[in-house]
TORBA-205838 format. One record per atom (N, C-alpha, C): x, y, z; residue in three letters. Coordinates in steps of 0.05 Angstrom, whole numbers. Atoms other than C-alpha are relative to their C-alpha. Example, Ala and Ser with C-alpha at 12.3 -4.5 7.8 and 13.67 -1.06 7.14 Angstrom:
BEGIN
{x 18 y -24 z 0 balo ALA}
{x 246 y -90 z 156 balo ALA}
{x 18 y 24 z 0 balo ALA}
{x -16 y -24 z -1 balo SER}
{x 273 y -21 z 143 balo SER}
{x -15 y 22 z 14 balo SER}
***
This chain:
BEGIN
{x 10 y -3 z 31 balo MET}
{x 283 y 5 z -22 balo MET}
{x -16 y 18 z 6 balo MET}
{x 3 y -19 z 5 balo LYS}
{x 251 y 78 z -15 balo LYS}
{x -36 y -4 z -4 balo LYS}
{x 28 y -4 z 39 balo PHE}
{x 193 y 62 z -74 balo PHE}
{x 1 y -26 z -1 balo PHE}
{x 16 y 36 z 12 balo PHE}
{x 153 y -11 z -89 balo PHE}
{x -22 y 10 z -17 balo PHE}
{x 26 y 3 z 13 balo THR}
{x 102 y -15 z -135 balo THR}
{x -19 y -35 z -2 balo THR}
{x -1 y 28 z -6 balo GLU}
{x 59 y -72 z -129 balo GLU}
{x -27 y 1 z -32 balo GLU}
{x 20 y -7 z 14 balo VAL}
{x -7 y -81 z -192 balo VAL}
{x -10 y -38 z -4 balo VAL}
{x 29 y 24 z -8 balo PHE}
{x -76 y -128 z -173 balo PHE}
{x -6 y 6 z -26 balo PHE}
{x 20 y -2 z 18 balo TYR}
{x -118 y -153 z -219 balo TYR}
{x -20 y -23 z 15 balo TYR}
{x 27 y 23 z -19 balo ASP}
{x -190 y -164 z -189 balo ASP}
{x -21 y -7 z -14 balo ASP}
{x 15 y 14 z 21 balo THR}
{x -242 y -199 z -239 balo THR}
{x -31 y 23 z -1 balo THR}
{x 24 y -20 z 12 balo LYS}
{x -293 y -139 z -221 balo LYS}
{x 10 y 33 z -4 balo LYS}
{x -26 y -28 z 11 balo LEU}
{x -237 y -71 z -216 balo LEU}
{x 0 y 2 z -26 balo LEU}
{x -38 y -4 z 29 balo GLY}
{x -187 y -91 z -268 balo GLY}
{x 26 y -7 z 13 balo GLY}
{x -26 y -10 z -8 balo VAL}
{x -128 y -72 z -264 balo VAL}
{x 9 y 17 z 23 balo VAL}
{x 0 y -29 z -39 balo ILE}
{x -109 y -29 z -193 balo ILE}
{x 43 y 0 z 3 balo ILE}
{x -19 y 0 z -12 balo GLU}
{x -38 y -11 z -185 balo GLU}
{x 8 y 20 z 23 balo GLU}
{x 5 y 3 z -22 balo PHE}
{x -12 y 2 z -120 balo PHE}
{x 36 y 13 z 5 balo PHE}
{x -32 y -4 z 8 balo HIS}
{x 57 y 44 z -120 balo HIS}
{x 6 y 25 z 29 balo HIS}
{x -11 y 3 z -38 balo PHE}
{x 89 y 52 z -38 balo PHE}
{x 19 y 24 z -8 balo PHE}
{x -24 y -6 z -2 balo GLU}
{x 135 y 101 z -18 balo GLU}
{x -3 y 8 z 27 balo GLU}
{x 1 y -5 z -40 balo ARG}
{x 160 y 101 z 56 balo ARG}
{x -8 y 35 z 7 balo ARG}
{x 4 y -30 z -11 balo ALA}
{x 143 y 155 z 98 balo ALA}
{x 23 y -1 z 22 balo ALA}
{x -26 y -14 z -33 balo GLY}
{x 195 y 182 z 155 balo GLY}
{x 29 y -9 z -6 balo GLY}
{x -34 y 4 z -4 balo ASN}
{x 265 y 177 z 161 balo ASN}
{x 26 y 10 z 27 balo ASN}
{x -17 y 36 z 10 balo PRO}
{x 318 y 142 z 183 balo PRO}
{x -29 y -26 z -4 balo PRO}
{x 13 y 27 z -9 balo SER}
{x 257 y 94 z 203 balo SER}
{x -29 y 4 z -21 balo SER}
{x 27 y 2 z 9 balo THR}
{x 205 y 74 z 171 balo THR}
{x -32 y -1 z 20 balo THR}
{x 19 y -4 z -15 balo THR}
{x 136 y 104 z 196 balo THR}
{x -24 y -7 z -8 balo THR}
{x 24 y 10 z 9 balo GLY}
{x 97 y 79 z 151 balo GLY}
{x 1 y 0 z -27 balo GLY}
{x -6 y 0 z 18 balo TYR}
{x 83 y 87 z 77 balo TYR}
{x -30 y 12 z -16 balo TYR}
{x 29 y -18 z 14 balo ASP}
{x 32 y 134 z 32 balo ASP}
{x 15 y -19 z -28 balo ASP}
{x 8 y 4 z 25 balo VAL}
{x -1 y 90 z -23 balo VAL}
{x -8 y 20 z -24 balo VAL}
{x -5 y -20 z 40 balo ALA}
{x -2 y 122 z -100 balo ALA}
{x -41 y -16 z -6 balo ALA}
{x 18 y 29 z 17 balo VAL}
{x -83 y 72 z -120 balo VAL}
{x -9 y 16 z -23 balo VAL}
{x 12 y -1 z 24 balo ILE}
{x -94 y 77 z -191 balo ILE}
{x -16 y -11 z -13 balo ILE}
{x 19 y 23 z 10 balo ARG}
{x -154 y 48 z -211 balo ARG}
{x -2 y 5 z -42 balo ARG}
{x 14 y -4 z 44 balo SER}
{x -162 y 83 z -293 balo SER}
{x 29 y 20 z 6 balo SER}
{x -26 y -28 z 14 balo THR}
{x -129 y 140 z -325 balo THR}
{x -21 y 12 z 20 balo THR}
{x 7 y -19 z -4 balo SER}
{x -181 y 186 z -289 balo SER}
{x -9 y 8 z 35 balo SER}
{x 2 y -3 z -21 balo LYS}
{x -179 y 164 z -219 balo LYS}
{x 14 y -12 z 18 balo LYS}
{x -37 y 14 z -17 balo THR}
{x -122 y 147 z -166 balo THR}
{x -25 y 7 z 35 balo THR}
{x 18 y -5 z -31 balo TYR}
{x -140 y 154 z -86 balo TYR}
{x 28 y -6 z 21 balo TYR}
{x -25 y -16 z -22 balo ASN}
{x -81 y 167 z -36 balo ASN}
{x 2 y -16 z 38 balo ASN}
{x -4 y 11 z -26 balo VAL}
{x -70 y 126 z 34 balo VAL}
{x 12 y 5 z 18 balo VAL}
{x -31 y 7 z -10 balo THR}
{x -23 y 122 z 89 balo THR}
{x 1 y -19 z 7 balo THR}
{x 8 y 35 z -17 balo MET}
{x -22 y 54 z 116 balo MET}
{x 38 y 9 z 28 balo MET}
{x -14 y 13 z -21 balo ILE}
{x 14 y 44 z 188 balo ILE}
{x 11 y -25 z 7 balo ILE}
{x -3 y 31 z -20 balo GLU}
{x 45 y -14 z 237 balo GLU}
{x -17 y 3 z 24 balo GLU}
{x 11 y -2 z -25 balo LEU}
{x -1 y -24 z 278 balo LEU}
{x 1 y -43 z 18 balo LEU}
{x -9 y 25 z -14 balo ASN}
{x 18 y -94 z 321 balo ASN}
{x -4 y -27 z -24 balo ASN}
{x -11 y 10 z 18 balo GLY}
{x 49 y -127 z 270 balo GLY}
{x -10 y -10 z -34 balo GLY}
{x 1 y -5 z 36 balo ARG}
{x 11 y -118 z 200 balo ARG}
{x -9 y 36 z -4 balo ARG}
{x -8 y -24 z 5 balo TRP}
{x 3 y -57 z 170 balo TRP}
{x -24 y 8 z -1 balo TRP}
{x 44 y -5 z -5 balo ARG}
{x -75 y -11 z 179 balo ARG}
{x 3 y 28 z -16 balo ARG}
{x 9 y -14 z 16 balo MET}
{x -93 y 46 z 128 balo MET}
{x -10 y 11 z 37 balo MET}
{x 23 y -11 z -17 balo ILE}
{x -113 y 105 z 174 balo ILE}
{x -27 y 20 z -13 balo ILE}
{x 30 y -18 z 9 balo ASP}
{x -170 y 155 z 157 balo ASP}
{x -6 y -15 z -28 balo ASP}
{x 4 y 7 z 27 balo THR}
{x -200 y 114 z 117 balo THR}
{x -31 y 14 z -7 balo THR}
{x 28 y -15 z 15 balo SER}
{x -273 y 159 z 109 balo SER}
{x 8 y 1 z -19 balo SER}
{x -2 y -10 z 23 balo GLN}
{x -251 y 183 z 47 balo GLN}
{x 7 y -18 z -27 balo GLN}
{x 1 y 29 z 26 balo LEU}
{x -245 y 113 z 6 balo LEU}
{x -26 y -13 z 7 balo LEU}
{x 23 y 11 z 2 balo PRO}
{x -289 y 78 z -15 balo PRO}
{x 7 y -36 z 14 balo PRO}
{x 10 y 21 z -9 balo ASN}
{x -312 y 3 z 10 balo ASN}
{x 28 y -30 z -23 balo ASN}
{x -24 y 18 z 15 balo TRP}
{x -268 y -32 z -48 balo TRP}
{x 21 y -4 z 6 balo TRP}
{x -24 y -24 z -7 balo LEU}
{x -205 y 4 z -29 balo LEU}
{x 4 y -14 z 28 balo LEU}
{x 0 y 25 z -21 balo ILE}
{x -209 y -24 z 36 balo ILE}
{x 8 y -22 z 14 balo ILE}
{x -21 y 35 z 3 balo GLU}
{x -216 y -90 z 25 balo GLU}
{x 27 y -2 z -3 balo GLU}
{x -27 y 2 z 3 balo PHE}
{x -149 y -93 z 5 balo PHE}
{x 17 y 10 z 13 balo PHE}
{x -13 y 3 z -27 balo GLU}
{x -119 y -78 z 70 balo GLU}
{x 26 y -16 z 11 balo GLU}
{x -14 y 18 z -8 balo ASP}
{x -95 y -140 z 88 balo ASP}
{x 14 y -7 z -34 balo ASP}
{x -16 y -1 z 19 balo LEU}
{x -61 y -142 z 15 balo LEU}
{x 15 y 4 z -10 balo LEU}
{x -13 y -39 z 1 balo LEU}
{x -33 y -76 z 18 balo LEU}
{x 22 y -23 z 19 balo LEU}
{x -22 y 12 z -10 balo SER}
{x -7 y -111 z 81 balo SER}
{x 27 y -15 z -1 balo SER}
{x -13 y 13 z 4 balo ASP}
{x 20 y -159 z 63 balo ASP}
{x 21 y 0 z -21 balo ASP}
{x -15 y -15 z 5 balo SER}
{x 57 y -127 z 7 balo SER}
{x 22 y 9 z 17 balo SER}
{x -25 y -22 z -15 balo ILE}
{x 91 y -80 z 49 balo ILE}
{x 17 y -11 z 28 balo ILE}
{x -14 y 24 z -9 balo LYS}
{x 117 y -139 z 96 balo LYS}
{x 16 y -9 z -15 balo LYS}
{x -15 y 9 z 19 balo ALA}
{x 145 y -179 z 33 balo ALA}
{x 15 y 15 z -2 balo ALA}
{x -31 y -26 z 12 balo HIS}
{x 183 y -104 z 2 balo HIS}
{x 19 y -9 z 35 balo HIS}
{x -18 y -18 z -20 balo LEU}
{x 210 y -98 z 73 balo LEU}
{x 24 y -26 z 13 balo LEU}
{x -19 y 18 z -12 balo THR}
{x 244 y -178 z 80 balo THR}
{x 13 y -11 z -24 balo THR}
{x -21 y 3 z 13 balo ARG}
{x 263 y -180 z 9 balo ARG}
{x 16 y 29 z -7 balo ARG}
{x -12 y -15 z -11 balo THR}
{x 300 y -115 z 28 balo THR}
{x 16 y -4 z 12 balo THR}
{x -25 y -1 z -29 balo ALA}
{x 330 y -135 z 91 balo ALA}
{x 11 y -24 z -18 balo ALA}
{x -11 y 21 z 12 balo VAL}
{x 351 y -198 z 49 balo VAL}
{x 23 y 9 z -17 balo VAL}
{x -19 y -4 z 20 balo ALA}
{x 386 y -156 z -6 balo ALA}
{x 15 y 16 z 18 balo ALA}
{x -14 y -17 z -18 balo ASN}
{x 418 y -114 z 48 balo ASN}
{x 21 y -14 z 14 balo ASN}
***
């Protein structure tokens, strides 16, 4: 599946939506992730696989709270890929 969404609740930040879109065809070369924290603020980040983990690239313009989600987002991508592999 090319798209998927994860929603997390953080006790300090509230509800945060992460919308993942596969980048690159026919194989997955990365994921473009749109991050929605409120109706007025969004962020975009690209994640690529490095040494078995999905990592954010170019974090220079991202807030620290978002960078701290990197491992959780990596786990989300790996779980998504496992689910879609089983479904096929």
